[in-house]
N, C-alpha and C positions, 0 to 999 in steps of 0.2 A: 112884840108885833109879829103877826103871822106873815110867813113868807109867801112868795108868789105861788099860785096854783099853776102847775105845768100840765100841758096837754100831751097825751101819749097816744101814739099809734102802735099797734102790735102786729107783727107778721109772723105766722107760724103758730097755729092754734092747738097743736098737740101739747107740747111743753108750755106753750103760751097760755094754757088754761090757768096756771098759777099766777102769771103776771096780770092776767085779767082780774083775778080775785084780789090781788094786791092793790091794783090801781083803783078798783071800785070801792075798796075799804080804806082808802087813804084820804086824808084831808088836804094833802099836798099835790094830788094828781087828779086829773080828769081824763077818763078814758074816752078818746075822741072817735077812733075807728079801729077795727081789727080786720085782718086779711089772712086768707088761706086759699090755696088753689083748689082745695077740696070743698065744694059748695055744701056738701052734706055736713061736714065738720063745722062750717060757719053757722049753719042752721042749728046744729046741736048746741053750740056755745051760746047762740042767741037765746035759745029756750032755757038753757041752764042758768044763765045770768040775767035773763030778761033785758038783754042789751042787743039792740037791733041795728047798730051802725056797723055793718060789715060789707066786705067786698072781696071778690076773687082777683082783683087787679091791684097789684102793689103800687102802680103809678098813682093811684088815687091817694095813697098815703103820702107819697113823695111830693105831689103837687098841691097838697092841702096847706095853705099858708098859716093856718091856725095850729098845726101840729108842731110842738117844740122838740119832741124826742120820739125817735122810732126805736122800739124794743124788738130785737131780732131773735126769734126762737125757731128758725128754720133748720133743716139738716145742716150739719157742719160744713159740707162741701159747698154750700150756697152762701156761707157767711161773707166771704170776700166780696162777692158781687153785691149782696144786699147792703153791707156796711158802706162800701164805696158809693153806691147810689144814694144812700141816705145822707152821707156827708156832702156829696155834690149838690144835693137838694137843700143844703143849709140846715140840716137837722143835727142835733146832738144825738148820740147813739148809745143805747144799752144793748149789749150782745151777750147772750149766754156763752159759757165756756164750751169748747175752746174757741178763742177768737178765730183761729184758723186751724185746719187739721194738719198743718205742717208749716215749715218756714216759707214755702212757695207763696209768693204774693205779699210777703211781709213788708218788703221795701216799698212796693207800690202803695200799699195801704197806709204806711207811715207817711209817705209823701202827700197823699190825699188829705190825711188828717192835719198835717202841718200847714198845708196850703189853705185849707178851708177854715182852720182855727176852731173847729168844733171839737167837743169832747167825745171820746170813745171810752166808755166804762164797761169793763168785762165783769159779768155777774158770776163771780166765784162764790157760789152759795154757801159753801162750808164755812167761810169766814163769818157768816151772819147767822149761824145757828147758836142758840143761847149758850150752851156750855163753852163753845169756842169764843164767843164774845167775852164771856167772863174770864176765860183763860188769858185772852189778849189784854184785858184791863189789868190783871195782876202782873202780867209781863211788863206792860208799859209803866207800871208803878214800881218796877224793880224788885218785885217780891221773889223772883227766881234767882236773883243775884246774877253772876256771870253764867250764861248758858253754855253748857258743855255738849249736850246732845239733843237732837230732836228726832223722835221716832213717830212716823205716820204710816197708817195703813188704810186700805179700803178693800175689804174682803167680803164678797157677796156672791150668791148664786144668781148671775145675771142672765140666765138663759131666756128669761121672759123678754129681755130686750131684743133678742134676735127674732122675735115674732113681728117686729116693726118692719114694714115693707122695705124701707130704705136702709136698714141697719147693716145688711150684709153686702151692700154694694162695694165695688172696688175701692180699696183704701180704708175700709173699716178697721179700726184698731181698738182693742180694749184699753190701750194706753190713753188715747185722747178722749174717750167717753167716760172712763172710770178712774184709772189710777191718777189722772191729772188732779183730782181732788186732793189726794195725799201729797202730791208733788207741790201743789200750791201752798198747802199748809206748811211744808218744810221751808219753802222760799219766803214765806211771810216772816219767819223768824231768822232764817239764815239766807238772806237775799244774795249773798256772794258765793254761792256754790261754785267751786272751781273744777271739780273732777268727779267722775262717777264710774263705778263698776257694777255689773249685775249679770244675773242669769235668768233665763226664762224657759218655759216649756209650753207645748201645746198638747192638751190632753185628748183622749179619745172622745170625751164629751164635746169638746170644741170641734174636733174633726167631723163629728156627726152632723154638724151644721154647715159643713163645707169650708170651714175656716182653717187657715194655717197660721194665723197670727198667734202670738203667745197669749195664753189665758192665765198663766201663773208666772209671777215675776217677783224677784227680790233684788233690791239695790242697796249699795253702800255709797255714801257721798261724803265729800269733805269741802269745807269752805277755805277762804284765804287765811283764816286764823287757825286752821287745823281742827275746827269743830266738826263733829261727825253727825251725819244724819242717816237714817234708814227709811226706806220706802218699800212697802209690801202690797201685793195685790194678787187675788185669785178670783176667777169670774165664772167658771162653769162647773164648779165642784159643790157637792152638798155642804151646807153650813149648819152650825149648831144654832140652838135657839138664842134669842137676844139676851136672855139671862146669863148665858155662858159666853157669848161672843158678840160684841157689838160690830156693826158693819164698818164703822169708821172710827178712828181714834187718833189723837195727837198728844204725845207725851213730851213735855219739856223738862229736862233735868238740868238744874243749875246749882251753883254753890250754896244757895240759901233756900232753895225750894224746888220741889218737883210737882208738876200738875199734869192732869190728863183730862181732856175734853172728849166726849163720846157722842156718836150719832148712830142710830136715831134715838137711843136712850137719852133722856134729858138728865144726864148725870155729869157732874164735874168733881173730880177727885183732887185734893190738895194735901200737901205736906210741906209746911213752911217752917223755917228755923224758929224754934221756941214754941211751936204749936203742935198739937196732936194731929194725926191724920184725920181728914174730914171728907165726907161724901156729901155733896150739895145736890139735892134733888129738885127738879123743876117740873114735877108732874102737873102742876096747875096750869102750865103753859102748853100742854099737849094739843088742845083744840086750836090754839093759835097757830102752831107750827104745822099741824096735820089736819087740813080742812076737808079733805076728800076721803074717799074710801081707802081703808087700810092706812099704811104709813108710807106716803108717797108724795111726790110732786113739789117738795121743798117750798110750800106756799108761805110759811112764816118767814123763811130766809129771804124770799123775794120781797115780802113786805118790808123787811128791815133794810134791804139794800136800795129800794127805791126811795125810802125816806132819807137814807144817807146821801143818795145821788141828789135829791132835791136840796139838801143842805149845802152840798158842794157847789151846785149851780147858784144858790143864793149868795155864797161867799166868794164865788169866782175862783175856787181852788180846784185842782185836778183830782177827780175821783180815782181811787186805786182799787184794783189794778187798772192801769191805763194801757195804751198800745205798747209803750216801751217795755213795761213790766211783762206784759203778755208775750211779747216776742222773745224776751230773755228766757221765759219759762219754756217756750217752744224750742229754743236752742238746747236747753237742758234735756227736754224730752228727746230731741234728736240724738244727743250724746248718750242717753240711756238706751235708745234703740241700737246705736252703733256698738255699744258694749254687749248687748244681747247677741247681735249678729256675729260678733267676734269671740263669743264664748267667754266673756268676762274680762276682756281687755279694758284697761283704764282709759277713759276718754275725757279730754279736757273741753269744757264748754267754750273757752275762748277760741279753740281751734275750729269748732263748728261755726261760730259766728264769723271768724276771719274768712273761712272758706266760703260761707254764704255771701258775705259782702263782696268778696273778690269775684264771685260768679256773676253777680247781678250788676256790677259796675259797667 
């Protein structure tokens, strides 16, 4: 029996381009109305998708009784306001990562979500890329055995990102826009990371854009069971071609098997006990995942996660990552930053959370 068709409103039509594509291609969603302050961008999307229900006034989405879910793809610093407004309007929320650009506002947002009883689903797109989906399926089937290490990286030349008008505003961080993908993959498998140490550098390429934040970072983490994770990122340095170096990867090493999912290469590598090493190619899915020019916009991942969100809404279960998981990830990110600022000091995540809760009480 087919599930309910949910009506979606979208705010933020830059990155929201992909969620428009996903909703328009879904049997579970109806795109109701989209919004952006930039009228020209609204008109561009209307022409691109032949979809003409748009507005420059976010209140029109909030006040529309037929909209079930608001999908938020505005700049990171606006997420707190837009998510809270949507919850107060009685809407479930889909928000692109990061939910917030820091722990500031986390307590208030959690309180609004709990009071309204609506869902907040954080769109961590990397979890929904085909190689990572297959990797997760094997993990959940126990094929890795006991996991010992998780190694995740996101390394790309992201200088194109700095051409965005809002990207270099106060508070911009390569961590919250980029390396958070790798951090989320680690926490997906080792959710109880306890402590972290790391080092970072700001290159001359970074400084040329007026940025002082770290653009190259390497971290070592440990969970409560002593399992180890590594997270790596570099964002303004030249990269090798994709045949030699994928932009993103997650390797799980366990007692019975090791696997690696890659992005944007549709490749999944496995070596399980009693089996030969295998490379699983998914080239036939390229056009599903990459619908626009070049290799960009995460369109297929967005398609996958709105279908997952619809199933969660059908069943009345909490979609993950939710607010609590997102806030714990933010605490880990803060611990990572503190370690960078202290030149490699070990920082405990619980200390960050305890300090934050004490501050906002």
